[in-house]
C-alpha positions in Angstrom: -4.0 -65.7 -189.4 -1.7 -66.3 -186.4 -1.8 -62.6 -185.5 -5.6 -62.3 -185.8 -5.9 -65.5 -183.7 -3.7 -63.8 -181.1 -5.8 -60.6 -181.0 -9.0 -62.6 -180.7 -7.6 -64.6 -177.8 -6.5 -61.4 -176.2 -10.0 -60.0 -176.3 -11.4 -63.2 -174.8 -8.7 -63.5 -172.2 -9.5 -60.0 -171.1 -12.6 -61.4 -169.6 -10.4 -63.1 -167.0 -10.3 -59.7 -165.2 -14.1 -59.8 -164.6 -15.4 -59.9 -161.1 -17.8 -62.8 -161.8 -16.4 -66.3 -162.0 -18.7 -67.6 -164.9 -17.5 -64.7 -167.1 -13.8 -65.5 -166.3 -14.3 -69.2 -167.1 -16.1 -68.2 -170.4 -13.1 -66.1 -171.4 -10.6 -68.9 -170.8 -12.7 -71.5 -172.6 -13.4 -69.2 -175.6 -9.7 -68.4 -175.9 -8.9 -72.2 -175.9 -11.5 -72.8 -178.6 -10.0 -70.1 -180.8 -6.5 -71.5 -180.3 -7.7 -75.0 -181.2 -9.4 -73.6 -184.3 -6.2 -72.0 -185.5 -4.2 -75.3 -185.0 -6.8 -77.2 -187.0 -6.9 -74.6 -189.7 -3.1 -74.8 -190.4 -2.9 -78.6 -190.0 -6.2 -80.2 -191.1 -7.1 -77.4 -193.4 -4.4 -77.9 -196.0 -5.0 -81.7 -196.0 -8.7 -81.2 -196.7 -7.9 -78.7 -199.5 -6.1 -81.4 -201.4 -9.5 -83.1 -202.0 -11.2 -79.9 -203.2 -11.3 -79.0 -206.9 -10.0 -75.5 -207.5 -12.4 -73.0 -209.0 -12.3 -72.4 -212.7 -11.9 -69.0 -214.6 -15.6 -68.7 -215.0 -16.1 -68.7 -211.2 -13.6 -65.9 -210.8 -15.3 -63.9 -213.6 -18.7 -64.3 -211.9 -17.2 -63.0 -208.6 -16.0 -59.9 -210.3 -19.5 -59.0 -211.4 -21.7 -60.3 -208.5 -23.5 -58.2 -205.9 -20.6 -58.3 -203.4 -18.2 -56.9 -206.1 -20.6 -54.1 -207.0 -21.1 -53.3 -203.3 -17.4 -53.2 -202.7 -16.8 -51.0 -205.7 -19.5 -48.6 -204.5 -17.9 -48.5 -201.0 -14.4 -47.8 -202.3 -15.8 -44.8 -204.3 -17.9 -43.5 -201.4 -15.0 -43.8 -198.9 -12.9 -41.5 -201.0 -15.5 -39.1 -202.5 -17.4 -38.6 -199.2 -14.7 -39.1 -196.7 -15.6 -36.0 -194.7 -19.2 -36.9 -194.5 -18.4 -40.4 -193.5 -16.1 -39.3 -190.7 -18.5 -36.6 -189.5 -21.3 -39.0 -189.4 -19.2 -41.5 -187.5 -18.3 -38.9 -184.9 -22.0 -38.0 -184.4 -22.9 -41.6 -184.0 -20.2 -42.2 -181.4 -21.2 -39.1 -179.4 -24.9 -40.1 -179.5 -23.9 -43.7 -178.5 -21.9 -42.5 -175.6 -24.9 -40.5 -174.3 -27.1 -43.6 -174.7 -24.5 -45.8 -172.9 -24.6 -43.4 -169.9 -28.4 -44.1 -169.7 -27.9 -47.8 -169.8 -29.7 -49.9 -167.2 -28.1 -52.7 -165.2 -30.0 -56.0 -165.0 -29.4 -57.8 -161.7 -32.8 -59.4 -161.2 -32.4 -63.0 -162.0 -36.1 -63.5 -162.6 -35.8 -61.2 -165.7 -33.2 -63.6 -167.2 -36.1 -65.8 -168.3 -38.7 -65.1 -170.9 -42.1 -63.8 -169.8 -43.8 -67.1 -170.9 -41.3 -69.4 -169.2 -42.7 -71.6 -166.5 -40.1 -70.6 -163.8 -40.9 -66.9 -164.3 -44.6 -67.3 -164.2 -44.5 -69.6 -161.2 -42.2 -67.3 -159.3 -44.4 -64.3 -160.0 -47.4 -66.3 -158.7 -45.6 -67.2 -155.5 -44.6 -63.6 -155.1 -48.2 -62.4 -155.4 -49.6 -65.1 -153.1 -47.0 -65.4 -150.4 -45.6 -61.9 -150.3 -42.2 -62.6 -151.9 -39.6 -65.2 -152.7 -36.4 -63.1 -152.0 -35.0 -62.0 -148.7 -33.5 -58.9 -147.3 -31.1 -59.9 -144.5 -29.5 -58.0 -141.7 -26.6 -59.4 -139.7 -26.5 -58.4 -136.0 -23.2 -58.7 -134.1 -22.6 -58.0 -130.4 -20.3 -59.2 -127.7 -21.0 -62.7 -126.2 -24.3 -62.6 -124.4 -25.1 -59.1 -125.8 -28.4 -60.2 -127.2 -29.7 -60.7 -123.7 -29.3 -57.0 -122.8 -32.7 -55.3 -123.0 -31.2 -52.1 -124.3 -29.7 -53.9 -127.3 -33.0 -55.7 -128.0 -34.9 -52.4 -127.9 -32.3 -50.9 -130.3 -32.9 -53.9 -132.7 -36.6 -53.5 -132.3 -36.4 -49.9 -133.7 -34.3 -51.2 -136.6 -37.0 -53.8 -137.3 -39.7 -51.2 -137.3 -37.7 -49.0 -139.6 -37.3 -52.0 -142.1 -41.0 -52.7 -142.0 -41.8 -49.1 -142.9 -40.1 -49.7 -146.3 -42.8 -50.4 -148.8 -40.7 -52.9 -150.7 -40.2 -55.1 -147.7 -43.4 -57.1 -146.9 -42.6 -58.7 -143.5 -39.6 -58.8 -141.2 -38.8 -61.8 -139.0 -36.3 -61.7 -136.1 -35.8 -63.3 -132.6 -37.4 -60.3 -131.1 -40.7 -61.4 -132.5 -40.5 -64.7 -130.6 -39.2 -63.0 -127.4 -42.1 -60.6 -127.4 -44.7 -63.3 -128.2 -43.4 -65.6 -125.4 -43.2 -62.7 -123.0 -46.8 -61.8 -123.8 -48.0 -65.3 -123.0 -46.0 -65.6 -119.7 -47.4 -62.3 -118.6 -50.9 -63.7 -119.2 -51.5 -61.4 -122.2 -51.3 -58.0 -120.6 -52.8 -55.0 -122.3 -50.8 -53.0 -124.8 -49.7 -56.0 -127.0 -46.5 -58.0 -127.0 -43.5 -56.1 -125.6 -39.8 -56.9 -124.9 -38.8 -57.7 -121.3 -37.3 -54.9 -119.2 -34.7 -57.0 -117.3 -31.7 -59.1 -118.4 -32.8 -61.9 -116.2 -36.2 -62.2 -117.9 -34.6 -61.9 -121.3 -32.2 -64.8 -120.5 -35.1 -66.9 -119.2 -37.1 -66.3 -122.4 -34.1 -67.3 -124.5 -33.7 -70.4 -122.4 -37.3 -71.4 -123.1 -36.8 -70.9 -126.8 -33.7 -73.2 -127.0 -34.5 -76.3 -128.9 -37.3 -74.7 -130.8 -37.6 -75.2 -134.5 -35.3 -72.8 -136.5 -34.0 -71.2 -133.3 -30.4 -72.0 -134.1 -30.8 -70.3 -137.6 -31.6 -67.0 -136.0 -29.4 -66.8 -132.9 -25.9 -68.0 -132.3 -25.1 -70.2 -129.2 -23.3 -67.5 -127.3 -26.0 -64.9 -128.1 -23.5 -62.7 -129.9 -24.9 -63.0 -133.5 -28.4 -62.8 -134.8 -30.3 -62.0 -138.0 -33.3 -60.2 -139.3 -35.0 -61.5 -142.4 -37.3 -59.4 -144.6 -39.5 -61.0 -147.2 -39.2 -59.2 -150.6 -41.0 -59.8 -153.9 -38.5 -60.9 -156.5 -40.4 -58.9 -159.1 -39.6 -55.7 -157.1 -36.2 -56.7 -155.8 -34.2 -54.7 -158.4 -35.6 -51.4 -157.1 -34.8 -52.3 -153.5 -31.3 -53.4 -154.6 -30.7 -49.9 -156.1 -31.6 -48.3 -152.7 -29.1 -50.5 -150.7 -26.4 -47.8 -150.6 -28.9 -45.3 -149.2 -30.2 -47.9 -146.7 -26.7 -48.6 -145.5 -26.1 -44.9 -145.0 -29.2 -44.5 -143.0 -28.3 -47.5 -140.8 -25.0 -45.9 -140.0 -26.5 -42.5 -139.2 -29.9 -43.3 -137.6 -29.0 -46.4 -135.6 -25.7 -45.7 -134.0 -24.9 -48.1 -131.2 -21.4 -49.0 -130.0 -22.5 -52.3 -128.6 -24.4 -53.5 -131.7 -23.0 -53.8 -135.2 -25.6 -54.0 -138.0 -24.8 -54.8 -141.6 -26.8 -55.6 -144.7 -26.3 -59.0 -146.4 -28.2 -61.6 -148.3 -29.7 -61.8 -151.8 -30.7 -58.2 -152.1 -27.2 -57.0 -151.0 -25.7 -59.4 -153.6 -27.9 -57.9 -156.3 -26.7 -54.4 -155.3 -23.1 -55.5 -155.4 -23.6 -57.2 -158.7 -24.3 -53.8 -160.3 -20.8 -52.8 -159.4 -19.4 -56.1 -160.5 -20.9 -55.8 -163.9 -19.8 -52.2 -164.4 -16.2 -53.0 -163.3 -16.1 -56.2 -165.4 -17.3 -54.3 -168.6 -14.8 -51.5 -168.1 -11.8 -53.7 -167.0 -12.2 -56.3 -169.7 -12.6 -53.6 -172.5 -9.7 -51.5 -171.3 -7.4 -54.6 -170.9 -8.4 -55.8 -174.4 -7.9 -52.3 -175.9 -4.4 -51.9 -174.4 -3.2 -55.4 -175.3 -4.6 -55.4 -178.8 -3.2 -51.8 -179.4 0.3 -53.0 -178.3 0.0 -56.1 -180.6 -0.9 -53.8 -183.5 2.0 -51.6 -182.7 4.3 -54.7 -183.0 2.7 -55.6 -186.3 2.6 -52.1 -187.9 5.9 -50.8 -186.3 4.1 -47.6 -185.4 2.4 -46.7 -182.1 0.4 -43.8 -183.7 -0.7 -46.0 -186.5 -1.8 -48.7 -184.0 -4.0 -46.1 -182.2 -5.2 -44.9 -185.6 -6.2 -48.5 -186.6 -8.4 -48.8 -183.5 -10.8 -46.2 -184.9 -12.9 -48.8 -186.8 -12.8 -51.1 -183.8 -13.9 -48.7 -181.1 -16.6 -47.1 -183.2 -18.8 -50.3 -183.8 -18.5 -51.4 -180.2 -19.5 -47.9 -179.0 -22.4 -47.7 -181.4 -23.4 -51.3 -180.7 -23.6 -50.6 -176.9 -25.6 -47.4 -177.7 -28.1 -49.5 -179.8 -28.3 -51.9 -176.8 -29.2 -49.0 -174.5 -31.7 -47.6 -177.0 -33.4 -51.0 -177.2 -33.6 -51.0 -173.4 -31.3 -54.1 -173.2 -29.6 -54.0 -169.7 -26.1 -54.7 -168.8 -26.3 -58.3 -167.5 -23.9 -61.3 -167.1 -24.3 -61.9 -170.9 -23.9 -58.4 -172.3 -21.1 -57.5 -170.0 -18.8 -59.7 -172.1 -19.5 -57.8 -175.4 -16.9 -55.0 -175.1 -13.7 -57.0 -174.6 -14.8 -60.1 -176.6 -16.1 -58.1 -179.6 -13.0 -56.0 -179.8 -10.9 -59.2 -180.1 -13.2 -60.4 -182.9 -13.6 -57.3 -185.0 -10.0 -56.3 -185.0 -9.3 -59.3 -187.3 -10.7 -57.5 -190.3 -8.7 -54.4 -189.6 -5.5 -56.4 -189.5 -6.2 -58.0 -192.9 -7.2 -54.6 -194.3 -4.1 -52.7 -193.1 -1.6 -55.4 -194.0 -2.9 -55.5 -197.6 -3.2 -51.7 -197.7 0.4 -51.3 -196.6 1.6 -53.6 -199.3 -0.2 -51.5 -201.9 1.5 -48.4 -200.6 4.9 -50.1 -200.7 4.2 -51.0 -204.3 4.1 -47.2 -205.2 0.3 -47.0 -205.3 -1.3 -43.7 -204.6 -3.4 -43.4 -201.4 -6.7 -43.4 -203.4 -5.6 -46.4 -205.6 -4.4 -48.3 -202.5 -7.7 -47.8 -200.7 -9.8 -48.8 -203.7 -7.8 -51.9 -204.5 -7.6 -53.0 -200.9 -11.4 -52.8 -200.5 -12.0 -54.8 -203.7 -9.4 -57.5 -202.9 -9.8 -57.9 -199.1 -13.4 -56.8 -198.9 -14.9 -60.1 -200.1 -13.3 -62.4 -197.5 -13.9 -59.8 -194.8 -17.5 -59.5 -195.8 -18.1 -63.2 -196.0 -16.4 -64.0 -192.7 -18.3 -61.2 -190.9 -21.7 -62.4 -192.2 -20.9 -65.9 -191.1 -19.8 -64.7 -187.7 -22.9 -62.5 -187.3 -25.2 -65.4 -188.2 -23.4 -67.6 -185.8 -24.1 -65.2 -182.9 -27.7 -64.8 -184.1 -28.3 -68.5 -183.3 -28.3 -67.5 -179.6 -31.6 -65.7 -180.2 -33.2 -69.2 -180.3 -32.4 -69.7 -176.6 -34.6 -69.0 -173.6 -32.0 -67.4 -171.3 -32.2 -63.7 -172.0 -28.6 -62.7 -171.1 -27.5 -65.2 -173.8 -30.1 -63.8 -176.2 -28.9 -60.2 -175.7 -25.3 -61.2 -175.9 -25.9 -63.0 -179.3 -28.0 -60.2 -180.8 -25.8 -57.3 -179.8 -22.6 -59.0 -180.7 -24.0 -59.8 -184.1 -24.9 -56.1 -184.6 -21.4 -55.1 -183.5 -19.8 -57.5 -186.0 -21.8 -56.1 -188.9 -21.1 -52.5 -187.8 -17.4 -53.4 -187.6 -17.6 -54.6 -191.2 -19.0 -51.2 -192.3 -16.3 -49.4 -190.2 -13.5 -51.4 -191.8 -14.7 -50.9 -195.4 -16.0 -47.4 -195.1 -14.8 -45.5 -192.0 -11.2 -46.7 -192.0 -10.6 -46.0 -195.7 -12.2 -42.6 -195.3 -10.0 -41.8 -192.3 -6.8 -43.0 -194.1 -7.6 -41.0 -197.3 -8.4 -37.9 -195.3 -5.8 -38.0 -192.6 -3.1 -39.8 -194.6 -1.2 -41.5 -191.8 2.4 -42.4 -192.4 3.1 -46.1 -192.9 
């Protein structure tokens, strides 16, 4: 129990390597909860058992003939008689799952984190439709002090603004150039040709001076006229597509709008969405790899064999891989909830493998044959493994009652992974051991 607690904590603490702070905090708190449960189990648990009447012989007899017992007996026979088919089928499932995972989408649109019938999602969609967007696409403009007063720099920024407005996903762009052109148009007594930027630095400085003190002026231009911003309005419902194009937009800014005096960089909410895709991918990979390495080393210490430790990870890698493949097939994106599945689930499902291997090794040391050891281990350890896995799976299914979709996806997929791990421990692992016959 101590060892399985340690492996579970390792899987949860692996989330501390994530790029997103909420995921790191979840990992620390979950590990603390598991450690607390272990302490209570070995202290309060025995005390409570003193007040429980032990089961009689009739109860044990019923257990030997109930559905779980028949199911376990069937599994033990199938794992031996059809070991090649079981392993071949597992390999096919893993390969298919890896392909599905490669097609997995990444969910960075926070609006989709709420159900379609939720008030916040419906209201935000309505505002998007009526006002042209609730998200912003920001561009940060940096020059030397006073650089924004140079007509050449303003004309360069005007071309950038026109380029942004040509993007169909950006509805309207607001910048200080708009106010400069409008004010210049008025002072020139509305000449023909529409609003234009001034041609001289003196006129530009005069127009900026007239704008000082105006509402929201300080939020668009810095005091020394070295920093400014452009803000594009974007529909939150379409923001995910624009976020995916951010790398290409940044590339075009660097190639089409080269100016040594003006530095332009993307920032704001859409840029954050684009960066979050990388955060989620890195978090999933890092947390899973860290958990895999640490848990493998812990199994090495338990089993006294590095090869056997790697071998024992077969029934743990398989369900996680297949579970993520199912997630991709169901079009469930990688979001702040599902990004935790890999590392956390690995820490959970390895517990059953530990119980199975410890009992199996004892059987072999008692001069049991490989087939007999597999069959007896399944029938003896299979019941507690099955019961705890079902309880754990149902516990995660409770998250389906929520309204926050990342939590719903996390609960549903993790529940599937736990059940798949149960099948892997009771069917795939025995088949692999019977067929490969690793040395213990």
